[in-house]
Steps between C-alpha positions, in 0.01 A plus 500: 500500500809689618452799723754739639610488862379804690165543326226634727301183431549171322305437178193281545277288282239777507733736312421551134676267258625248759412137434361286777781254432771764551766459767664795670872551560654800670814625327788514530487148637721422800507119510496268199546124473660357184413140422758478220789690347294662222429835668836514683712663224244779472509558876879526468495735201255726683702477827194396703629169642442632853132420442570125464403337828473142371650325196570147383876523438537136395594576139605866524830592332520870595796523743352782707162328521683190623671714764159601633471152649788592732401863551132432573453163670165351409463685171548172309221245498416237242154544353439131578536576870175444688520848652575688177142615444442629853843666518471662158154631585651714775636735236324741267499274195642181350632480144385162371432345160226315313651165598424557865859553613487637851131586501404662829137591447278716277539812715877523462598309182618703200556282189837585346444351155825592331556148363173523306603820323615386154723794409869535590481874570150465641640298787749771589210746513365320807725733698221755457256260666723461805576872509131589535499348850784730609420829322812444289341530157741770380801289593349195332439696180862613498637149557277343237591773252869414544434130449277559199746735329786257548291202386383675183858604416606136530205391290601742227851356499356148483296586194807653338710191563230273359563646154878545520675267257832494688358318805525126563150461355582698183207738499230268628329462836634213713248228585442456872334217695401503868495135603435294810517137609208444735420159644468276194459777242713739299335838464515831314316779682470815292353729766434848365759672718764261364393581146530870583853466634617285208355729234616817675852355514489453123417130490197288423345192656546165329164477322249242616279325242126546461436134576658274763818316395514122529440386860499861629226735615450868430350701784441854612664702776286711735577805283394322180849422369552156346679226692633158399534183704667180377502175702813313602475248220694432182237676288467789744875553519534485123238774458647715776852479355375653177426821690828495691687466171345825375610700805808721479456579869340276763382617842446205734251527786526148641453498877809413701472443875637796700623653171810280535609450140844357580397163357239616247557355153297652217585228248397223739185682612377535142662184364681691225853535365700793366488337158122526506453845654687798345459719811675231705774455241580871487817610684410607760159330501207737454303345783405702804323455830324748726671457836789737444445658841381294797484534876732304726367231733563698818196623690131459408519127576775445243282549191655622174316742274563649156503870410313405184170471688560782746697777332462455124145640452589826676787594267450330162771708334757284681359178356469654153865606510606149603292343224655732245848395612388138464355558152764730354823394675785736405265736317337619822630560851330660798617604844208298640630170361346163579318577824224242462620282211793260530668314216507133599855444370796743487295773661500681834434286805196566713511806722393413854353785700481495878416738783873574531490658152282782629719810556348542846609158622769496768695186586488605864122472495445874550323538167389845383139392487339843474707575190333212315175694490663826396708348222444656158510238226637629171333375185782361283526627145560205269492654153849593373575850386426566138818442302454809284449718809810356662705559189367854477604563860852373422528733201379794708762431768768471230388833357527668841846358560615621161355842563667524839837415345478826302445712809 
């Protein structure tokens, strides 16, 4: 139950319509603890980072959030710290999750369940949830509207490309596989949000069979999407390769310590060759990973995080644009480029983000800390201008020039 600061009295359980299990929070909140990076991008987009009084910065990639560690000593604390719960409880609320990350107690914990929301655009809409605690609903509606409009424009272009005969795929949808090597298994995890992104970009998932392939096991993701797991055996590898062979584009999610992919070898990890896997044989290979943007190892105990987990859900249009560049190569370009994705060979190197990348960092140490909280984050527009509109604008300019020449 949220109630406005300045009311003559606080709502109580005796008021009509209020459940006995309700908890009361005065808004706008003044002090919030963030147990993970999930809510952070929304705090930044709404320009309410001044309310963050405690945050686990271990895997945060946002440069200006990293700079907070220097501007506000003590703001960083690992959720595993023995004093996290008591320290976090000193604020108004704690954004946690269903896994228990940074739980501080039933009176202050607010589950931020963005990872359980199956839709790509639905996750971006969580900005409205955060905004409610700051009376910033109008601003949140405006930001989400921008993201949604851009995303839907990209989606429309993706659908158009999927039926264009002049593309690399000659009028068909490219087959996409999200794969992972985990412990002693090779896996395909078709989570619903991944399906959304692939289909909206004009592709389709490599289809999984109705019954389990030899030595492998079909399962179900938490959102009901089908998963596949094949053991590290000759039979398991043989079955798994059959799916890799069908993929025109492969997105690899294999965990790499500290996101250091300098020695990562896709072929060795999956025990495959370019002769066996068309996506690997393609020049350049159509194999991508998700750590395109990572934090440096300076500050926050030297941990390295990926923007994929922190930033991607808040602005899905940037991932969709990158996926479309991956799917359609020279037939689609966007100013947003590969922010989250990274081609494993002959692609951009990782972008490392540190506190010194924040525009308010000063080498002298006299950082412009107050400006961090006042910074207005622009929502990038990733969909290219419509070609026909651009051509029409050129013709109009030409007409004006010709007309002026007669004056």
